[in-house]
C-alpha positions, 0 to 999 in steps of 0.5 A: 883150809884157805890157801896162802899166797906164800904157800902157793909161791913155794908150791910153784917153785917145787914144781920146778924141782928136777929130782924128788925130795927125800921121802923117808923120815930117816933120809929127810933127817940125814938131809937136814943134818947135812944141810945145817951141819949139826943135829942141834941146829936141826933140833932147834928148827924142828922144835924137838930134842937133839937126841930125837934127831939122832934117833931118826938119823940112825933109824931107831925112830921111823914114823914121826907124828903128823905135826913133826912130819909136816915140819920136817917136810916143810924144812926139807922142801925149803932147802931142796935144790936151791940152784933150781929154785933160784933159776926158776925165780930168776926166769919168772922175775925176768922173762916169764912172769907167773900165772895167778888163778884165784877165787876171791872177793874183789871190790873196787874204788871207782867213779861214782855211779859205777858198780863197785860192790865186792863179789866173789870172782874166779880169775886166771891171769898172767902177770908180767915179770915185775910182779913175780919179782915183787912177790918173790922179793917180798916173800924172801924179806918176810912180808906178811900175807896181807902184803903179798895179797896187796902185790897180787891185787896190784898185778890183777888190777893192772892186768885184768881190771885195767887191761894193762892200764889201757882202760879204767884209769884210777880204778882201785881194787880190793882183794879179800876173802881168798878162797883159793889161790894157785900160782904157776911159773 
């Protein structure tokens, strides 16, 4: 499965957690009910019946099927340690920036006579805080994967291909066919 930039941003924030998220289905359901206030709200988010949520909370059901287990884990991680998550975002967006490691196809729009054929490249590049801020803000506002890719492409174009805009002025970069991507704070 090809990684998405949004998932990689989520994993980067999870690395900042100071305590592990609940592991058992019962503990995860209890946590979700506590966060969302009602079993009905949890049931709607997970796409199951309210009674199913109640059975997990009291321990009558213990092992959710794979799809439900993944949805539960995703929802717990989205809500786990919101202050730690916010602090990590703020630090990346104001002082630290982030590091993007990717294997993807890069193509260029450049002056005639240059090699602009797209090819697969492995790149690991630190991006300044402004790109971290743009990525996190776009993610929170519901940006599509293509929009997130464009922000990452802009950052890689500026920092890697144009050496922080000290060379290759006007070089446009296409970032496609992402095979792998890992973002670290």
